[in-house]
C-alpha positions in Angstrom: -8.0 32.3 2.4 -6.6 35.7 3.4 -3.3 34.0 4.4 -3.3 32.1 1.1 -3.7 35.2 -1.0 -1.0 37.0 1.1 1.4 34.1 0.5 0.8 34.1 -3.2 1.4 37.8 -3.4 4.7 37.5 -1.5 5.9 34.9 -3.9 5.0 37.0 -6.9 6.7 40.0 -5.5 10.0 38.2 -4.8 13.0 39.9 -6.4 14.0 38.5 -9.7 17.3 37.4 -8.2 15.4 35.2 -5.8 13.1 33.7 -8.4 16.0 33.0 -10.8 17.6 30.9 -8.0 15.2 28.2 -9.2 17.2 28.2 -12.4 20.7 29.2 -11.3 23.0 27.7 -8.6 24.1 30.0 -5.9 27.8 29.8 -4.9 28.9 29.9 -1.3 30.4 26.6 -0.2 33.9 26.0 1.0 36.0 24.4 -1.8 39.3 23.5 -0.2 41.1 20.5 -1.7 40.9 17.2 0.1 43.2 14.3 0.4 42.6 11.5 -1.9 41.2 8.5 0.1 41.5 5.8 -2.5 43.8 2.8 -2.2 46.7 3.5 -4.5 46.6 0.0 -5.8 43.2 0.6 -7.4 44.5 3.6 -9.4 43.9 3.4 -13.2 45.0 5.7 -16.0 42.6 8.6 -15.9 44.4 10.9 -18.3 41.8 10.5 -21.1 39.1 11.7 -18.7 41.0 14.4 -16.9 42.3 16.4 -19.9 40.4 19.3 -21.4 38.8 18.5 -24.7 39.9 20.9 -27.4 36.7 20.2 -29.3 33.6 22.4 -29.1 30.9 20.7 -26.9 28.0 21.6 -29.2 26.1 21.0 -31.4 24.8 17.8 -29.7 25.5 14.4 -31.3 21.7 14.0 -31.4 21.3 17.0 -33.7 21.6 20.8 -33.5 17.9 21.1 -32.7 17.7 18.4 -30.1 16.3 19.3 -26.7 16.1 15.9 -25.0 19.8 14.9 -24.7 20.6 11.4 -23.5 16.9 10.5 -23.4 17.4 9.7 -27.1 19.3 6.6 -26.1 16.2 5.0 -24.7 14.1 2.6 -26.8 11.3 0.0 -26.5 14.1 -2.6 -26.8 15.9 -1.1 -23.8 12.6 -1.1 -21.8 12.1 -4.8 -22.5 15.7 -5.6 -21.6 15.1 -3.8 -18.2 11.8 -5.5 -17.6 13.6 -8.9 -17.8 15.5 -7.9 -14.6 12.3 -8.2 -12.5 12.3 -11.5 -10.7 10.7 -10.9 -7.4 8.4 -7.9 -8.0 9.7 -6.1 -5.0 9.6 -2.3 -5.3 11.8 0.5 -3.8 10.9 4.1 -3.5 13.9 6.1 -4.5 12.5 9.5 -3.4 12.8 10.9 0.1 9.9 12.6 1.9 9.9 16.3 1.1 8.8 18.8 3.8 9.7 22.1 5.5 12.6 20.5 7.3 14.1 18.7 4.3 17.8 19.8 3.9 17.9 22.2 1.0 20.4 24.3 -1.0 20.6 27.7 0.6 17.7 29.9 -0.4 15.4 27.0 -1.3 12.4 26.2 0.9 9.1 24.3 1.1 5.8 25.5 2.6 2.3 23.9 2.5 -1.0 25.6 3.3 -4.0 23.3 3.9 -7.6 24.6 3.6 -10.7 22.7 4.9 -14.4 23.3 4.4 -15.7 25.5 7.2 -12.1 26.0 8.2 -12.0 22.5 9.7 -15.2 23.0 11.7 -17.0 20.1 10.0 -19.1 22.2 7.6 -20.6 20.2 4.8 -22.9 20.5 1.8 -25.7 18.5 0.1 -27.9 15.7 1.4 -24.8 13.5 1.2 -23.0 15.9 3.7 -19.9 16.3 1.5 -16.9 18.0 3.2 -13.4 18.3 2.0 -9.9 19.7 2.1 -7.5 21.3 -0.4 -3.9 22.5 -0.3 -1.4 24.8 -1.9 2.4 24.3 -1.9 4.9 27.1 -2.2 8.2 25.4 -2.9 11.3 25.5 -5.0 11.4 22.6 -7.4 15.0 21.8 -6.5 14.3 20.4 -3.0 14.3 16.9 -1.7 14.7 14.2 -4.4 14.9 16.0 -7.7 15.6 15.8 -11.4 17.9 18.4 -12.9 16.7 19.2 -16.4 18.9 20.4 -19.2 18.1 24.1 -18.5 19.5 24.0 -15.0 23.2 24.6 -15.5 25.1 26.0 -18.4 28.5 27.3 -19.4 28.9 31.1 -19.9 25.1 31.4 -20.4 25.1 28.6 -23.0 23.1 25.5 -22.0 22.7 22.1 -23.6 23.3 22.1 -27.4 24.9 25.6 -27.1 21.5 27.2 -26.5 21.8 30.7 -25.2 20.0 31.5 -22.0 18.2 34.5 -23.6 16.6 32.1 -26.0 14.6 30.2 -23.4 14.8 32.0 -20.0 11.6 33.6 -18.6 10.8 34.5 -15.0 7.4 32.8 -15.4 9.0 29.5 -16.7 11.6 28.4 -19.2 10.5 28.1 -22.8 12.8 25.2 -23.7 14.1 22.2 -21.7 11.2 22.3 -19.3 11.1 19.1 -17.3 7.4 18.5 -18.4 8.7 17.7 -21.8 10.9 14.8 -20.7 9.5 11.5 -21.7 9.1 8.7 -19.1 12.5 7.2 -18.2 12.1 3.5 -18.1 15.4 1.6 -18.3 18.0 -0.6 -16.6 19.1 0.9 -13.3 22.5 0.2 -11.8 23.5 0.8 -8.2 27.2 1.2 -7.4 27.7 0.7 -3.7 30.9 2.8 -3.0 30.7 2.0 0.7 32.0 -1.5 -0.1 35.3 0.0 -1.2 35.9 1.5 2.3 33.9 -0.8 4.5 32.6 2.3 6.3 28.9 3.2 6.8 29.4 6.3 4.6 32.0 8.1 2.6 33.2 11.3 4.1 32.6 14.7 2.5 35.3 15.5 -0.1 35.8 11.8 -1.0 36.3 11.7 -4.8 34.6 9.2 -7.0 36.5 9.0 -10.3 36.9 6.4 -13.1 39.1 4.1 -10.9 36.5 4.0 -8.1 33.7 3.4 -10.5 35.5 0.6 -12.3 36.5 -1.0 -9.0 32.9 -1.0 -7.8 31.8 -2.5 -11.1 34.3 -5.3 -10.7 33.4 -6.0 -7.1 29.7 -6.2 -8.1 30.4 -8.1 -11.3 28.6 -5.4 -13.3 29.0 -3.5 -16.5 27.4 -0.2 -17.6 25.4 -0.4 -20.8 24.0 2.2 -23.2 20.9 3.8 -21.9 21.4 2.9 -18.3 20.5 5.0 -15.2 23.5 4.9 -12.8 23.0 5.5 -9.1 25.8 6.0 -6.6 25.3 4.8 -3.0 27.7 6.7 -0.7 25.8 6.4 2.6 26.0 10.2 3.0 22.2 10.6 3.2 22.3 8.7 6.5 23.4 11.8 8.4 20.9 14.2 6.8 18.2 14.0 9.5 20.4 14.3 12.6 23.2 16.4 11.1 21.6 18.6 8.4 24.2 21.3 8.5 27.0 18.8 8.1 25.1 17.1 5.3 24.7 20.3 3.4 28.3 21.6 4.0 29.9 19.1 1.7 29.5 15.6 0.2 31.3 12.7 -1.4 30.8 12.6 -5.1 31.8 12.4 -8.7 34.9 14.1 -10.1 34.9 15.6 -13.5 36.8 12.6 -14.8 34.2 10.3 -13.2 31.4 12.3 -15.0 33.3 12.0 -18.3 33.8 8.3 -17.8 30.0 7.8 -17.2 29.2 9.9 -20.2 31.5 7.8 -22.3 29.3 4.8 -21.3 26.3 6.5 -22.9 24.2 6.6 -19.7 20.8 8.5 -19.6 21.0 9.8 -16.0 23.3 9.8 -13.0 22.1 10.0 -9.5 23.3 9.7 -5.9 22.2 9.7 -2.3 23.7 13.2 -2.0 22.3 16.6 -2.6 24.6 17.5 -5.5 26.0 14.3 -6.9 29.5 15.8 -7.3 32.3 16.0 -4.8 32.2 19.0 -2.5 34.6 20.7 -1.6 35.1 21.0 -5.3 38.3 19.5 -7.0 39.3 23.0 -8.0 37.8 25.9 -5.9 37.8 28.1 -9.1 35.7 25.7 -11.0 32.2 25.6 -9.6 29.7 22.7 -10.2 31.8 21.5 -13.2 30.3 18.0 -12.9 26.9 19.5 -13.5 28.3 21.3 -16.6 29.9 18.1 -17.8 26.7 16.0 -17.5 23.9 18.5 -18.3 25.4 21.0 -20.7 28.0 19.0 -22.5 26.4 15.6 -22.7 22.6 16.0 -22.0 22.7 13.5 -19.2 20.2 14.1 -16.5 21.1 14.4 -12.8 19.1 12.8 -10.0 19.8 14.2 -6.5 18.9 13.0 -3.0 18.1 9.5 -4.2 17.1 7.0 -1.4 19.5 4.2 -2.2 19.9 2.7 1.3 17.3 0.0 0.8 18.8 -1.2 -2.5 22.2 -1.3 -0.9 20.9 -3.1 2.1 19.4 -5.8 -0.1 22.5 -5.9 -2.3 20.5 -5.0 -5.4 22.9 -4.1 -8.1 20.6 -3.9 -11.2 16.9 -3.3 -11.5 14.1 -1.9 -13.5 14.1 1.9 -13.1 10.9 3.8 -13.7 10.4 7.5 -13.6 7.3 9.5 -14.7 8.0 13.0 -13.3 5.3 15.5 -12.6 4.6 17.6 -15.7 4.9 21.1 -14.4 5.2 23.4 -17.3 8.3 25.7 -17.5 10.3 24.0 -14.7 14.0 23.8 -14.6 14.0 21.0 -11.9 11.3 19.0 -10.4 10.7 16.9 -7.2 10.5 13.2 -8.1 10.0 9.7 -6.6 11.4 7.2 -9.0 10.8 3.5 -8.4 13.2 0.6 -8.6 11.7 -2.9 -9.2 13.8 -6.0 -8.8 
C-alpha cells in the first residue's frame, strides 16, 4: 500500500509538460524524404487531394456545435448492413496485448501494481474464507492499440470544429471531445492489404500510401469504400515490433496527406493501421508534423485507430467484416486503449 500511495503521488506531482503529453504529440523523429516505392504504372491523378484547400476547415458539416464528427455517419441501417457480412461467426481481436514492454511513443509508459489480501500470504475472511486481489494501472492512454479522439491533435491550438484548446483543456481531463462520449462504433469494416502490392512480408518505413495505392488495393480485392465504413490498412509493419522495437518506433509506412483526404472524401468514420501512427514516417515534408492526424481528426472529425492487429484478417484474406468497438468510458480522456473486434 505504501508503494501504491507513493506511485500515485509521483503521478500527481509530474510537471504539467509531462501530463500534457497525453494530449499533445511530442516531436523528435527523423523526417527525411524517402523514395517513392510505387510502380509508376499504378499512378493516378492525385492533384485534387494534394492541393491546399483555400476554404476554412470549420465549422463542421455536421454543425457548428457538433462534437462527434464522422460518428454522425453511422445509423441503424448501417449496422444492419454490416451485420449481413457475418457468415461464419469467426471473431478477430484487433487489439494487441498492452504491457510494460509494449512499444510506445517516447514519454509514454505502462505500469501495473497488483495487491493481494494478506500481501499474497493466503489471508482470508469470513466462514467462506474469501480472499482476493486488486490492481492499479498507471499508464498513458495512448499506448498499445488506441483510439485517437477529436481532442488529440489540432491546428494552431484549434481542434475539431475550430474549437480553441482553452475552451476544453484541463490538466485533470478534457471537458469536450472526451473519448467516453463516443458512441459505440458498429459498422462495416474494410481491410486493405497493402502487402499484396509489393509481395513483401511488410512495407518498409517511409513507404507512402496515397490515393493511387488505396485504389489499386481496392481493385485487387474487388472492394469499394462506402459511407460510414471503418478502413484498416494492413502493412505488415507490426510484425517487427516485438523483435525490433527501436526500428518499429523509428519510422513506419503509412498514409500520405493526399491519401487521408481521399479517405475523407469517401465519408469514412475511422481509419486505422497496424502501425503506431497510421501516417507515413519520415513525414512527407519535414516541416509539416503529423499532418495526416490534422487532416483526419481536426479537419474531418475522422477517428484514428493505431496499432491494430490486422495480421489474422490478412492471413485469412478477410476484406470486409462487421466491426465492433465499445471503448472504455474513462472520463476526460484524449485517447484510450481499445480492443475492437472483427466478425466475419
